[in-house]
TIROLUM-253886 format. One line per field, with one value per residue: residue in three letters; x, y, z of N, C-alpha, C, O, CB in turn; residue number from 1. Coordinates in steps of 0.05 Angstrom, whole numbers. Glycine has a CB too. Layout:
N
selum [ALA;...];
neast [X;...];
nnorth [Y;...];
nup [Z;...];
caeast [X;...];
canorth [Y;...];
caup [Z;...];
ceast [X;...];
cnorth [Y;...];
cup [Z;...];
oeast [X;...];
onorth [Y;...];
oup [Z;...];
cbeast [X;...];
cbnorth [Y;...];
cbup [Z;...];
guvex [NUM;...];
This chain:
274
selum [MET;LEU;ARG;THR;GLY;VAL;ALA;ILE;LEU;ALA;LEU;LEU;PHE;MET;ALA;VAL;GLY;CYS;GLY;SER;LEU;SER;ILE;VAL;ASN;LYS;PRO;GLU;ALA;GLU;LYS;ILE;LYS;THR;VAL;ALA;ILE;VAL;SER;VAL;TYR;SER;ASN;LYS;VAL;ILE;TYR;ASN;ARG;SER;PRO;SER;SER;ASN;GLY;GLY;ALA;LEU;GLY;GLY;ILE;MET;ALA;LEU;LYS;THR;LEU;ALA;THR;ASP;GLY;VAL;LYS;ALA;TYR;GLU;ASN;LEU;GLU;MET;LYS;ASP;PRO;LYS;ILE;VAL;ASN;VAL;GLY;LEU;LYS;LYS;PHE;HIS;SER;GLU;PHE;SER;LYS;VAL;GLY;PRO;TRP;LYS;VAL;VAL;PRO;HIS;THR;ASP;VAL;ILE;LYS;SER;ALA;ALA;TYR;GLN;LYS;PHE;THR;THR;LYS;ALA;PRO;LYS;THR;MET;LYS;VAL;LYS;GLU;GLY;MET;ILE;ASN;LYS;THR;VAL;LYS;LEU;GLU;ASP;GLU;PHE;VAL;PRO;ALA;LYS;GLY;MET;VAL;PRO;PHE;VAL;VAL;SER;HIS;SER;SER;ASP;GLU;SER;VAL;ARG;ALA;GLN;LEU;LYS;GLN;LEU;ALA;LYS;GLU;LEU;LYS;VAL;ASP;ALA;VAL;ALA;VAL;VAL;LYS;LEU;ASP;VAL;GLY;TYR;THR;PRO;SER;THR;ALA;VAL;GLY;ASN;VAL;GLY;SER;ALA;ALA;ALA;ALA;ALA;GLY;ALA;ASP;VAL;MET;ILE;VAL;ASN;SER;HIS;GLY;GLU;PHE;ALA;VAL;ALA;THR;ALA;ALA;HIS;LYS;LYS;GLY;GLU;GLY;THR;TYR;GLU;THR;SER;ASP;GLY;THR;ILE;ALA;MET;ALA;GLY;ASN;LEU;ALA;TYR;SER;LYS;GLU;LEU;GLU;GLU;LEU;ILE;ILE;ASN;ALA;ILE;GLY;LYS;THR;ALA;ASN;TYR;TYR;GLY;LYS;GLU;ILE;LYS;LYS;ASN;LEU];
neast [17;10;25;24;41;6;-2;-59;-120;-125;-172;-200;-173;-145;-90;-67;-46;19;35;3;-51;-119;-177;-226;-270;-284;-332;-369;-374;-387;-440;-469;-518;-548;-533;-527;-504;-489;-461;-418;-362;-314;-249;-249;-210;-165;-105;-32;6;60;118;156;130;106;74;32;18;-40;-50;-46;-93;-130;-105;-93;-141;-159;-166;-125;-64;-2;48;31;9;-43;-81;-123;-146;-156;-201;-259;-316;-367;-406;-393;-349;-351;-402;-395;-358;-390;-423;-385;-366;-414;-422;-377;-383;-429;-411;-390;-392;-449;-473;-525;-534;-568;-603;-576;-608;-657;-642;-629;-678;-709;-748;-721;-667;-670;-682;-635;-597;-610;-595;-542;-473;-450;-402;-332;-277;-210;-138;-96;-33;-20;-70;-139;-187;-252;-284;-326;-360;-379;-344;-298;-308;-337;-397;-431;-486;-545;-529;-495;-433;-405;-368;-329;-287;-233;-225;-272;-324;-373;-423;-423;-421;-468;-507;-502;-515;-569;-590;-581;-617;-666;-667;-673;-630;-571;-523;-489;-452;-397;-359;-301;-270;-204;-171;-120;-60;0;57;106;158;202;258;248;200;163;124;89;29;0;-65;-86;-119;-150;-185;-225;-258;-312;-353;-409;-446;-514;-511;-478;-425;-359;-354;-324;-264;-219;-150;-134;-130;-80;-19;7;-10;-48;-81;-67;-88;-63;-77;-86;-68;-35;-30;-10;30;49;83;36;-19;-77;-149;-188;-228;-201;-168;-207;-226;-182;-179;-228;-216;-176;-205;-241;-206;-190;-239;-248;-203;-215;-264;-248;-213;-247;-281;-244;-228;-272];
nnorth [-24;44;104;171;233;295;364;397;436;466;470;426;382;352;349;288;237;213;259;248;257;273;249;265;317;354;394;374;321;292;301;271;223;195;171;176;143;171;173;131;117;99;106;93;66;17;27;27;32;37;74;77;71;94;157;214;271;297;330;299;272;264;230;188;172;170;193;187;174;212;197;148;93;78;24;6;-45;-54;-30;-19;-56;-61;-43;-77;-83;-33;-34;-73;-46;-5;-34;-53;-5;13;-27;-20;34;27;6;47;78;114;115;107;77;92;45;34;23;46;99;108;99;141;202;249;235;222;271;298;271;289;341;340;354;339;342;359;403;395;399;399;400;465;477;482;432;405;350;292;263;211;187;182;158;102;92;65;20;54;101;166;194;240;295;318;357;381;431;445;489;530;519;466;438;457;430;379;389;404;356;322;344;336;281;272;262;264;271;264;218;214;172;165;119;96;58;11;-23;-54;-73;-126;-141;-186;-210;-198;-173;-203;-226;-212;-181;-138;-117;-50;-4;58;111;170;197;234;267;304;347;364;418;434;428;399;338;293;285;262;256;275;228;231;241;204;212;202;142;77;10;-55;-115;-180;-222;-238;-230;-265;-238;-220;-176;-127;-123;-161;-152;-189;-239;-256;-212;-175;-197;-189;-134;-122;-145;-110;-62;-75;-77;-24;2;-19;3;59;60;45;87;131;117;114;167;196];
nup [0;-17;13;11;36;29;19;39;43;105;132;118;137;196;238;265;311;296;264;221;175;185;153;167;180;234;271;236;216;261;272;238;224;187;122;52;-4;-63;-111;-144;-179;-230;-262;-332;-362;-344;-317;-325;-269;-262;-250;-290;-337;-401;-414;-401;-358;-324;-365;-410;-416;-457;-492;-460;-440;-387;-319;-284;-249;-255;-305;-330;-371;-414;-439;-493;-492;-440;-423;-385;-395;-374;-316;-273;-237;-211;-189;-150;-120;-99;-65;-29;-4;18;56;90;107;136;183;211;270;291;242;195;135;77;36;-28;-70;-57;-58;-112;-138;-120;-128;-119;-129;-183;-205;-191;-223;-274;-273;-261;-279;-345;-370;-363;-350;-371;-370;-424;-436;-450;-462;-449;-445;-460;-436;-442;-388;-390;-425;-397;-348;-311;-282;-223;-232;-250;-228;-233;-254;-210;-204;-153;-113;-69;-89;-112;-133;-98;-120;-136;-87;-68;-99;-78;-26;-31;-50;-7;30;3;2;54;90;132;106;43;2;-42;-82;-116;-152;-165;-207;-224;-248;-224;-254;-249;-280;-315;-352;-421;-416;-389;-336;-276;-250;-202;-179;-166;-123;-108;-75;-79;-28;-14;29;38;80;100;102;64;74;77;107;107;73;27;6;-61;-114;-151;-187;-156;-105;-43;-17;-36;-45;-55;-92;-62;-92;-156;-227;-285;-337;-404;-438;-458;-412;-413;-411;-365;-331;-286;-275;-263;-214;-182;-180;-155;-105;-88;-86;-45;-1;0;11;62;89;88;114;166;178;179;221;263;269;282];
caeast [0;26;13;41;29;1;-12;-86;-132;-125;-199;-211;-159;-134;-67;-72;-25;47;38;-14;-73;-145;-195;-251;-272;-302;-352;-389;-378;-398;-469;-481;-531;-557;-517;-536;-483;-503;-445;-394;-353;-285;-237;-257;-187;-148;-79;-6;15;89;131;172;114;103;49;34;4;-68;-51;-48;-117;-144;-92;-93;-169;-161;-160;-110;-38;19;67;18;2;-68;-84;-151;-156;-162;-224;-281;-338;-392;-402;-392;-329;-360;-425;-384;-346;-412;-432;-363;-366;-438;-417;-358;-395;-449;-396;-381;-407;-478;-483;-544;-531;-592;-598;-571;-631;-677;-632;-631;-706;-723;-752;-700;-643;-675;-679;-607;-582;-616;-581;-513;-457;-444;-375;-313;-254;-183;-116;-78;-11;-28;-97;-162;-205;-277;-288;-351;-355;-384;-321;-276;-315;-358;-411;-447;-512;-566;-517;-480;-408;-408;-341;-327;-260;-228;-226;-299;-337;-396;-446;-421;-429;-496;-523;-502;-530;-597;-597;-583;-642;-689;-667;-677;-608;-553;-500;-487;-425;-388;-335;-288;-250;-181;-160;-98;-45;28;71;132;167;229;269;229;174;145;123;63;19;-20;-84;-84;-143;-151;-212;-230;-283;-321;-379;-419;-470;-538;-505;-459;-397;-344;-352;-302;-252;-193;-131;-139;-112;-66;9;16;-20;-70;-75;-74;-86;-57;-91;-71;-56;-25;-38;12;29;71;78;12;-38;-104;-172;-197;-243;-181;-160;-231;-227;-160;-187;-248;-202;-162;-226;-251;-186;-191;-263;-243;-185;-228;-283;-234;-202;-269;-290;-223;-224;-297];
canorth [0;68;127;194;257;317;388;404;457;460;468;400;361;358;332;269;216;220;276;239;275;261;255;273;345;357;376;367;292;281;305;253;198;181;177;164;142;181;169;114;114;92;111;73;50;7;36;18;52;36;100;75;68;119;171;241;279;302;343;279;257;257;207;166;165;165;216;176;184;220;176;122;87;63;7;3;-72;-55;-12;-32;-60;-59;-32;-98;-76;-9;-43;-87;-25;8;-52;-53;20;13;-45;-8;58;18;-1;72;89;116;119;89;82;86;26;49;19;66;125;110;100;164;224;268;227;224;300;304;261;305;367;336;361;317;346;372;414;385;413;384;419;493;481;471;415;396;321;280;245;184;177;179;143;82;94;42;19;72;126;182;204;268;303;337;356;403;457;449;514;527;509;437;429;464;409;356;398;402;328;312;354;323;253;272;249;284;274;247;210;209;156;163;98;99;30;6;-47;-49;-97;-133;-156;-196;-209;-202;-161;-225;-227;-212;-154;-137;-95;-29;13;80;124;196;196;261;267;331;346;379;447;439;428;374;324;275;292;249;267;268;208;239;245;185;220;186;115;55;-17;-74;-140;-201;-240;-226;-243;-268;-220;-221;-151;-113;-139;-163;-152;-216;-243;-258;-185;-164;-206;-176;-106;-123;-150;-85;-43;-82;-69;5;9;-26;23;85;56;45;113;149;109;120;196;210];
caup [0;-19;27;7;47;11;32;31;58;134;142;112;150;222;244;287;315;291;241;199;170;187;130;179;188;257;282;216;213;286;272;218;233;163;99;26;-25;-87;-135;-143;-207;-234;-288;-351;-371;-323;-327;-314;-249;-260;-255;-314;-361;-416;-411;-391;-334;-330;-391;-431;-411;-482;-504;-441;-433;-358;-302;-262;-240;-274;-313;-334;-398;-415;-463;-499;-485;-411;-418;-373;-414;-359;-289;-253;-216;-196;-174;-126;-104;-85;-43;-9;11;34;79;108;119;156;207;224;293;291;215;181;107;62;15;-53;-88;-49;-67;-141;-146;-109;-146;-113;-143;-212;-212;-189;-246;-298;-271;-257;-303;-363;-380;-345;-364;-363;-383;-441;-441;-444;-473;-434;-462;-447;-441;-432;-365;-398;-440;-378;-323;-310;-256;-215;-246;-240;-217;-252;-242;-201;-197;-131;-101;-50;-103;-125;-124;-80;-135;-135;-60;-65;-110;-59;-2;-37;-52;21;42;-10;9;83;104;143;88;19;-3;-70;-82;-142;-152;-183;-208;-243;-241;-222;-264;-240;-303;-316;-379;-443;-409;-379;-307;-264;-243;-181;-183;-145;-122;-89;-76;-68;-13;-7;41;43;97;90;102;42;85;75;132;102;47;25;-13;-88;-125;-175;-182;-136;-78;-33;-8;-54;-35;-76;-89;-49;-112;-180;-253;-304;-360;-423;-453;-448;-397;-425;-393;-360;-306;-265;-269;-249;-187;-167;-176;-134;-80;-80;-78;-19;18;1;26;90;100;93;135;192;183;187;248;282;272;290];
ceast [17;11;32;27;26;-11;-40;-97;-135;-153;-211;-197;-148;-111;-73;-49;2;49;21;-37;-100;-162;-222;-250;-293;-308;-373;-395;-391;-428;-483;-493;-540;-541;-528;-512;-497;-487;-421;-386;-323;-275;-243;-234;-170;-120;-55;4;46;101;147;157;111;76;53;20;-25;-71;-53;-73;-131;-132;-94;-121;-172;-155;-141;-83;-20;36;54;13;-23;-69;-114;-162;-162;-185;-247;-305;-366;-386;-398;-373;-339;-385;-416;-372;-367;-420;-410;-363;-391;-434;-399;-369;-416;-437;-386;-400;-437;-490;-503;-542;-556;-586;-596;-594;-653;-668;-637;-659;-721;-726;-730;-674;-646;-672;-650;-591;-586;-601;-551;-497;-450;-415;-358;-290;-228;-162;-99;-56;-19;-57;-118;-181;-230;-281;-315;-345;-360;-361;-298;-282;-336;-371;-424;-474;-533;-555;-503;-454;-411;-381;-341;-299;-257;-231;-253;-311;-362;-421;-447;-431;-459;-515;-525;-517;-560;-606;-599;-609;-666;-690;-672;-656;-589;-529;-502;-458;-420;-362;-325;-266;-228;-168;-139;-84;-15;43;98;143;196;239;248;201;153;146;95;55;-1;-39;-80;-109;-141;-179;-211;-257;-290;-349;-387;-444;-492;-535;-486;-430;-385;-343;-328;-291;-224;-175;-138;-120;-102;-37;20;6;-43;-61;-85;-70;-80;-71;-73;-57;-46;-35;-14;8;53;67;55;-7;-65;-126;-182;-213;-224;-172;-183;-231;-205;-167;-208;-236;-189;-182;-237;-232;-186;-216;-260;-224;-199;-250;-271;-223;-223;-278;-270;-222;-250;-296];
cnorth [25;91;150;218;279;340;394;426;449;456;441;378;370;339;314;250;228;236;268;259;261;268;265;302;347;387;366;337;280;283;286;228;182;190;163;165;149;179;153;110;109;102;87;55;43;11;24;39;52;63;100;74;95;131;198;246;283;316;324;262;248;233;183;155;156;190;208;189;194;196;149;118;69;47;3;-24;-75;-37;-29;-33;-58;-50;-52;-91;-53;-17;-56;-66;-10;-8;-53;-28;22;-4;-32;17;50;11;23;81;90;118;98;96;73;66;41;46;39;94;128;113;125;186;245;261;229;253;308;295;277;331;364;342;336;319;358;383;402;400;394;402;446;498;468;456;409;367;312;261;216;171;170;160;122;84;68;43;37;98;142;190;233;276;324;334;379;430;463;475;509;515;478;426;435;443;385;364;396;373;315;319;340;293;249;256;272;290;256;241;205;194;154;142;104;72;28;-20;-39;-74;-101;-152;-164;-193;-214;-191;-182;-225;-228;-184;-157;-114;-75;-12;34;92;152;194;224;259;295;330;364;409;454;440;400;362;304;282;280;264;258;247;216;244;227;191;202;158;95;29;-35;-100;-161;-220;-224;-242;-243;-249;-224;-197;-136;-132;-138;-163;-181;-217;-244;-230;-171;-171;-193;-147;-104;-127;-124;-64;-49;-74;-38;14;4;-5;49;83;58;72;133;143;117;150;211;217];
cup [0;-5;25;18;26;26;22;49;87;144;137;127;177;227;268;288;310;265;218;196;171;163;140;188;211;260;262;215;238;287;253;231;208;139;74;7;-51;-113;-130;-172;-208;-261;-307;-359;-347;-332;-312;-295;-246;-267;-281;-340;-375;-412;-400;-366;-341;-357;-414;-429;-437;-494;-486;-436;-404;-343;-280;-259;-262;-282;-317;-363;-399;-441;-467;-491;-456;-404;-406;-392;-400;-331;-267;-230;-199;-179;-148;-108;-87;-61;-21;8;28;59;99;122;140;182;223;245;290;262;206;152;92;40;-12;-72;-82;-59;-97;-151;-138;-130;-143;-129;-173;-221;-211;-213;-272;-298;-267;-282;-319;-375;-358;-361;-353;-379;-399;-450;-432;-452;-454;-453;-446;-455;-430;-409;-373;-414;-421;-355;-328;-283;-249;-229;-233;-230;-240;-238;-235;-190;-176;-119;-82;-63;-116;-115;-109;-94;-135;-109;-56;-77;-91;-34;-7;-39;-25;34;30;-4;39;98;113;124;64;13;-33;-68;-111;-140;-172;-184;-230;-236;-240;-231;-250;-261;-302;-345;-400;-436;-401;-349;-296;-257;-220;-187;-160;-146;-101;-91;-65;-54;-4;4;49;59;86;92;80;51;81;103;130;74;46;6;-41;-98;-152;-168;-159;-108;-69;-25;-28;-40;-59;-71;-75;-69;-136;-204;-271;-327;-378;-442;-441;-434;-411;-404;-390;-335;-282;-256;-254;-220;-170;-161;-154;-107;-70;-72;-51;3;22;17;56;103;106;114;163;198;192;215;269;288;279;319];
oeast [37;-12;54;4;42;-27;-44;-84;-146;-158;-231;-209;-142;-112;-84;-33;8;63;23;-41;-103;-160;-240;-232;-317;-292;-392;-418;-405;-441;-508;-480;-539;-536;-538;-500;-514;-498;-404;-402;-309;-290;-243;-238;-161;-111;-57;11;56;94;151;168;115;57;74;10;-34;-92;-62;-74;-143;-146;-97;-125;-186;-139;-141;-79;-23;38;65;13;-24;-60;-129;-186;-171;-189;-254;-312;-386;-362;-401;-380;-336;-387;-427;-374;-362;-424;-417;-360;-390;-442;-404;-364;-420;-451;-375;-422;-450;-514;-499;-548;-564;-566;-612;-599;-667;-685;-648;-665;-743;-709;-722;-661;-628;-662;-641;-574;-569;-594;-536;-506;-446;-405;-368;-284;-225;-169;-89;-59;-25;-67;-114;-189;-230;-282;-325;-327;-346;-359;-280;-264;-352;-359;-428;-484;-537;-571;-500;-453;-420;-372;-353;-290;-275;-239;-256;-309;-372;-437;-468;-447;-472;-536;-546;-531;-575;-628;-618;-622;-685;-712;-675;-661;-591;-517;-516;-441;-437;-343;-338;-246;-233;-155;-140;-94;-6;42;111;139;212;230;231;182;129;168;79;71;-17;-31;-72;-120;-131;-195;-198;-277;-277;-368;-373;-462;-489;-553;-477;-413;-399;-331;-314;-306;-207;-183;-147;-96;-113;-30;39;13;-55;-38;-108;-51;-92;-76;-48;-36;-48;-46;2;-14;75;50;53;-10;-74;-121;-185;-213;-231;-169;-178;-235;-209;-161;-207;-245;-190;-177;-242;-241;-182;-214;-268;-228;-195;-254;-282;-224;-219;-281;-277;-215;-250;-316];
onorth [27;96;149;224;281;336;397;434;428;442;433;356;394;315;323;248;250;229;279;275;239;291;272;310;343;403;351;329;260;269;286;214;157;214;140;187;134;183;160;100;114;106;64;30;60;-1;14;61;67;74;121;75;116;117;205;227;273;314;332;240;226;216;161;132;137;206;221;213;185;177;129;137;49;56;-3;-26;-96;-30;-50;-13;-53;-50;-45;-93;-54;-6;-52;-68;-4;3;-53;-30;33;4;-33;22;64;9;21;91;69;121;74;119;50;69;58;63;48;110;148;127;131;189;258;279;237;258;324;309;279;343;384;336;314;300;367;373;398;413;374;418;450;520;445;467;408;361;323;244;198;146;155;147;123;79;50;65;36;116;132;193;250;267;346;312;395;450;483;481;486;501;466;408;421;438;373;347;386;367;300;303;332;281;227;240;295;311;235;258;193;203;141;147;115;64;40;-36;-20;-95;-82;-176;-151;-176;-232;-198;-178;-225;-244;-165;-176;-93;-82;-7;29;84;157;190;235;251;308;314;377;424;477;450;380;374;299;286;286;282;235;249;210;250;234;177;189;152;95;25;-32;-107;-159;-232;-200;-263;-224;-245;-230;-198;-133;-155;-117;-173;-195;-198;-235;-224;-156;-154;-187;-137;-87;-115;-118;-48;-31;-65;-28;32;20;2;60;101;71;81;149;161;126;158;235;228];
oup [15;-11;36;11;8;44;-3;68;93;163;150;130;181;220;288;269;318;246;196;214;160;153;124;202;206;252;269;213;236;303;252;246;209;135;76;2;-61;-135;-113;-188;-188;-279;-298;-362;-332;-352;-290;-303;-229;-288;-293;-362;-363;-405;-390;-353;-361;-370;-436;-440;-438;-506;-495;-428;-398;-352;-259;-266;-285;-266;-308;-379;-386;-462;-449;-484;-447;-381;-417;-404;-414;-323;-243;-207;-174;-157;-126;-84;-64;-39;3;32;50;81;123;145;160;203;244;239;286;259;210;144;93;26;-18;-89;-101;-68;-106;-171;-148;-148;-163;-140;-187;-243;-228;-223;-288;-319;-269;-304;-308;-388;-338;-383;-329;-399;-388;-469;-409;-450;-445;-473;-421;-479;-410;-412;-363;-415;-427;-345;-347;-263;-266;-236;-209;-223;-262;-214;-251;-169;-179;-115;-78;-50;-129;-91;-107;-81;-135;-107;-41;-66;-88;-22;10;-30;-20;47;44;-4;49;115;105;125;65;18;-47;-54;-128;-127;-193;-165;-251;-221;-253;-217;-241;-260;-289;-359;-397;-450;-406;-337;-306;-258;-220;-198;-138;-168;-79;-108;-45;-68;13;-10;64;53;65;84;78;37;82;121;150;55;63;-8;-45;-92;-173;-144;-145;-89;-86;-25;-37;-25;-81;-48;-76;-62;-137;-202;-272;-337;-368;-459;-417;-442;-419;-382;-409;-318;-261;-232;-235;-202;-146;-139;-137;-87;-46;-53;-35;24;44;34;72;126;128;129;181;221;210;232;291;311;282;330];
cbeast [-19;31;6;48;46;-18;7;-105;-159;-110;-217;-208;-136;-155;-41;-98;-29;65;66;-24;-70;-160;-198;-258;-280;-289;-367;-380;-351;-385;-475;-461;-556;-587;-487;-561;-468;-510;-438;-398;-361;-281;-206;-270;-171;-155;-78;14;3;100;149;191;86;107;30;24;16;-81;-26;-24;-137;-144;-62;-81;-178;-143;-185;-106;-24;37;88;-9;26;-92;-69;-156;-137;-137;-233;-290;-336;-407;-424;-383;-302;-368;-442;-364;-332;-436;-437;-336;-363;-462;-405;-332;-409;-464;-373;-376;-398;-487;-460;-573;-506;-605;-621;-545;-642;-681;-602;-618;-721;-708;-780;-694;-635;-702;-696;-595;-590;-646;-593;-507;-431;-464;-376;-304;-253;-181;-100;-94;-3;-9;-99;-177;-191;-301;-265;-367;-373;-410;-311;-269;-324;-347;-432;-450;-522;-581;-496;-497;-384;-430;-326;-350;-238;-200;-204;-317;-342;-404;-447;-392;-412;-502;-511;-473;-523;-603;-576;-559;-645;-687;-640;-705;-592;-542;-474;-502;-418;-385;-340;-277;-263;-161;-183;-78;-49;36;75;132;162;231;292;227;164;153;137;62;6;-7;-113;-59;-168;-129;-232;-229;-281;-320;-379;-424;-463;-562;-494;-466;-397;-316;-378;-310;-250;-197;-102;-139;-127;-78;15;45;-28;-92;-89;-56;-112;-27;-99;-90;-77;6;-62;15;26;73;73;-2;-40;-106;-194;-174;-260;-157;-153;-257;-224;-134;-198;-269;-181;-145;-248;-255;-158;-192;-287;-230;-162;-240;-298;-211;-188;-292;-294;-196;-213;-321];
cbnorth [0;75;120;197;267;308;412;379;465;481;489;395;352;355;348;253;193;196;277;210;289;270;230;254;362;346;390;376;278;295;334;246;205;186;167;179;114;210;197;87;138;62;115;85;66;-24;66;12;45;14;108;52;57;113;154;260;305;318;360;261;273;281;214;175;142;141;228;147;162;243;174;121;73;81;-20;8;-93;-47;2;-18;-86;-87;-14;-124;-68;13;-62;-108;-6;13;-80;-57;44;2;-71;-1;75;-6;-19;94;116;140;120;92;67;112;5;41;-10;67;128;85;76;175;237;270;198;213;317;291;232;310;382;307;374;316;364;353;445;354;429;372;419;513;469;493;389;414;304;266;253;183;197;205;162;53;116;42;-10;59;119;208;201;271;314;333;358;400;458;425;532;554;520;427;443;491;400;349;428;416;312;322;384;327;240;260;230;275;270;260;184;236;128;190;70;122;11;30;-70;-42;-94;-147;-141;-226;-229;-230;-144;-252;-202;-230;-140;-133;-106;-12;-5;101;107;219;176;280;248;346;355;370;455;465;436;377;309;244;323;220;258;293;181;265;274;184;249;184;110;57;-26;-78;-151;-217;-260;-225;-227;-297;-191;-248;-158;-99;-129;-188;-133;-236;-269;-274;-169;-173;-237;-178;-93;-145;-172;-75;-42;-112;-79;17;-6;-54;28;96;30;25;124;146;79;111;207;192];
cbup [24;-48;56;-22;70;-13;28;33;47;149;129;83;133;244;250;282;296;290;233;203;143;213;113;202;164;283;305;189;208;310;265;196;250;158;103;14;-26;-83;-147;-127;-223;-231;-285;-375;-392;-316;-325;-337;-222;-278;-233;-312;-355;-446;-394;-412;-322;-308;-395;-430;-394;-501;-509;-415;-452;-349;-290;-266;-225;-262;-293;-318;-413;-412;-460;-528;-495;-395;-444;-346;-428;-359;-282;-266;-229;-216;-190;-134;-122;-104;-53;-24;-8;17;69;93;97;144;201;203;298;306;196;193;96;51;13;-66;-85;-19;-61;-154;-135;-85;-141;-83;-135;-219;-193;-163;-252;-301;-248;-247;-294;-386;-405;-323;-360;-368;-363;-466;-471;-458;-501;-418;-470;-456;-430;-455;-342;-415;-460;-367;-302;-315;-257;-183;-246;-219;-195;-260;-262;-179;-222;-109;-123;-38;-123;-119;-149;-69;-163;-141;-39;-79;-137;-52;4;-64;-69;38;37;-40;2;89;85;169;103;-6;13;-86;-70;-152;-157;-174;-214;-243;-262;-192;-293;-211;-328;-306;-382;-449;-432;-391;-296;-239;-267;-153;-183;-150;-117;-94;-61;-90;11;-32;67;16;125;105;130;29;115;63;139;102;43;16;-6;-106;-127;-188;-175;-136;-78;-53;19;-80;-20;-79;-116;-31;-121;-180;-266;-313;-352;-439;-483;-471;-368;-443;-403;-359;-308;-274;-294;-263;-186;-183;-202;-140;-84;-103;-100;-18;10;-27;15;92;79;67;132;191;157;168;249;271;247;284];
guvex [1;2;3;4;5;6;7;8;9;10;11;12;13;14;15;16;17;18;19;20;21;22;23;24;25;26;27;28;29;30;31;32;33;34;35;36;37;38;39;40;41;42;43;44;45;46;47;48;49;50;51;52;53;54;55;56;57;58;59;60;61;62;63;64;65;66;67;68;69;70;71;72;73;74;75;76;77;78;79;80;81;82;83;84;85;86;87;88;89;90;91;92;93;94;95;96;97;98;99;100;101;102;103;104;105;106;107;108;109;110;111;112;113;114;115;116;117;118;119;120;121;122;123;124;125;126;127;128;129;130;131;132;133;134;135;136;137;138;139;140;141;142;143;144;145;146;147;148;149;150;151;152;153;154;155;156;157;158;159;160;161;162;163;164;165;166;167;168;169;170;171;172;173;174;175;176;177;178;179;180;181;182;183;184;185;186;187;188;189;190;191;192;193;194;195;196;197;198;199;200;201;202;203;204;205;206;207;208;209;210;211;212;213;214;215;216;217;218;219;220;221;222;223;224;225;226;227;228;229;230;231;232;233;234;235;236;237;238;239;240;241;242;243;244;245;246;247;248;249;250;251;252;253;254;255;256;257;258;259;260;261;262;263;264;265;266;267;268;269;270;271;272;273;274];
């Protein structure tokens, strides 16, 4: 597991323990009793996280077809074809959030079927701006991300303007919950190759977990997963590879394993810091 410290807004994080940073913002998080997970999505292309692989920074997003880490190379044959992995990710985070103190997590099926959520999906942004070199580009979210079934990708970060948080604030009120959660999964693989580019690869998964309360405040906010920042969990097993890695059921299972470990990590971190 890779954990790299990153400087973030002090209002969002508090120093705890031996200089580590808390992802929990008090007292906002302490007031939460009910939570609805309203968006879980992942990068569409499963990418090579090896620092030695070819690829650009976020500026190369159009070529890479991923919003992931700097210095990565994406292969079209690793593009997710369906939301299976993300659906499992939703269930994993629902399970782990349900273990957090007094939190009651609304069943995602109830959230998706609600009139409030249906209205939210129609108003949610369908595009986002990214930087390619010195040029700003507009990309379609559906081209970059795979959401859980029935959900939409909703991009929210520490730098999101007030209008973004306002949409989540309104949704929380209409769903009659204390807070809503957005989970952006970041999945890839780390190869360990020998002579002739033959070896094995482990799956890796990280997540941006952003929880906004009914007042539009960040109650939980993790480090962004870019440039190697944030926490990544690696799968317990590996998959054989020769040259480029091909998409397979075995790779899916390794990614699901890594996502489960990531969900468990964040669930414990939130519970520990409440």
